[in-house]
N, C-alpha and C positions, 0 to 999 in steps of 0.2 A: 451375452449374459454369462457370468462366470459359474463354474461348477466346482464341486468338491467331491473327491472320492471318499465316501463315508466309511470305507473299510480301512484305507491306508492313511487318510487325512490329507492326501496330496491336494494342494490348492495353490494357486488358482489353475483351473483347467478351462480350456475353451471348448466349444461344441465340437470343433474338429478333433481335439484331444480325446474327447469322450468317444467319438465315432471311431477313431483309430485304435482305441482299446478293444474294439469289437470288429475286427476286419471281416469276419464271416457273416455279420448281421447287416441286413438292409433296413435302414431307418427311413422314416418319412422325410420329405424335404425339410420341413421344420420340425425340429426335435421338441415337441410339445411336452413330452414326459421323458425324463432321463431314464436310462436303464437301471436296474437294481444295482445298488452299491454306489450310485451317484445321485447328487442332489443339486438343484439350482441354489445359488447363493444370492439372496436378495440384498440389494444395496441399501446402505444406511448413510446418512450425512456424516461428514467428519465432525468430530466434537470441536467446540471452540478451543482455540489455543493461541498463544502469542508466538508468531513466527520468528520473533527476534530471540526469544529465550527458550523456546520449546520446539520439538519436532513431533509430527504426528505420522504414524505408520500403520498400515493395515496389518492385522494379525489374523490368526486362524479364526475362521467364522465359528459362531456359536449356534448350537441347536436350541431353538426357542421352545417354549411350552406348547406352541402351536404345531410343533413337529417340522418346522422349516429352519433352514440355515440362513443366518443374517451376517452380513459383513460386520466386523468389529475393528476397533481402532485402539491404538495405544498412544498416549501422550507422554513424552519423556523430556527431561530437562537437558538442555545442551550444555556442553562444557564451557568453562569461562572463555576459552580461546574462540569457540564457535560464536558465542554471544558477542564478543568483542568484534569479530569479523562481521557479523550481521549488523551490529550497531554502526560500524564504519560504512558499510554498504548502504544502510538506510540514510545515514547522514549525507552521503554523497548523492543519493537519489533526491533527497529533499533540497540539497543545495542546487541541484540542477533545475529545480522548479522555480528558483528565485531569479526573476528577470534582471538583466543588467540595466535595463531602462524601461520606463513606461511613459506614456504621453502625459503631458501636463494635466489634461482633463482627467485621466485615470488617477493620477496622483492626488489631485484636489478632491475627487470623489471619495477616494480611500481615506484621506484625512478627515473629510466631512463625516463619513460613516463611523469613524473612530473618535469623533468629537475633538479633533486636533486642528482643524482648518483655521479657526480664529486664532488659536495659540501660535500657529506657525506664521500666519500673516502678521501678528503683533510682534513676534520675534524678529521677523525680517524688517519690519518698520523701525524697530528699535536699534538695529545695527548701525554703527557709526562709521564715518569716514568713507574712504574709497571702497573698502570691503563691503560696507553697507550699501553703497551705490551699486556695486557689482551684483550684490545679492538681489537687490530690488529689480535690476534690469533682467537678471536671469529668471527671477520668479515671474516677472510680467511678460517677457518676450520669448522665453524658451519654448520649444514645441515638445521637448522631452525632459524627463528627470532621470539622470543617470545615478545609479546606486553608489558609485565611488567618487562622485564629484564633491568638491570641498563644501559647497553649500549644504548638501545632504548630510555630510559628516558633521558640519557645524550645528545644524538644526537637531541632529540626533543627540549630540552632546547637550545642547541648550535645553532640550525637552526631557532629558534624562531617559531616553529610550535605550533599551538594550539592543544588541545586534539581532537577537531573535525577534524582538518587536518590530524592528526596521524590516527584517526579512518578511515578516507576516504582512506588513503594510504593502510591500512591493508585490507579494504574491496576490493579495487581495486586489490591488490596483490592476494587475494584469488580467483580472477576470471582469473588470468593469468596462 
């Protein structure tokens, strides 16, 4: 549990730090009551904040009306450079969640859950020529659906799906 020196405001202090401030005093094994001039600082939860655009930091504890000290926090806005770096890191983290492939079962369940299965099947059935034959063979006999395959890219375009929507479908499929 952290402590504060109520005279100097020094914070945070450990129990060992408090004991070392009094080398001539013998304290009990558990420091149940800090010596005069020191107080226990009771923890409080961090306030809500957006880790992409804000930073939270602990600041000097505040004396409450109950006469106890409580941990306090400060939320500050990050610089545009820090926000840009955080956004890039978050985008990279999210991109890492997008599987390169999912099983055909997972793909079909994700499409079904999003009300797209019938539309995809109809789009494949309507494809013409050799490309249509290839698409139907792939749809019927493939064990996996790969994110960057031509069939997926064609269907994405035909269904007017954005890259973000396609990514969301693959992420969902990976959980099914």
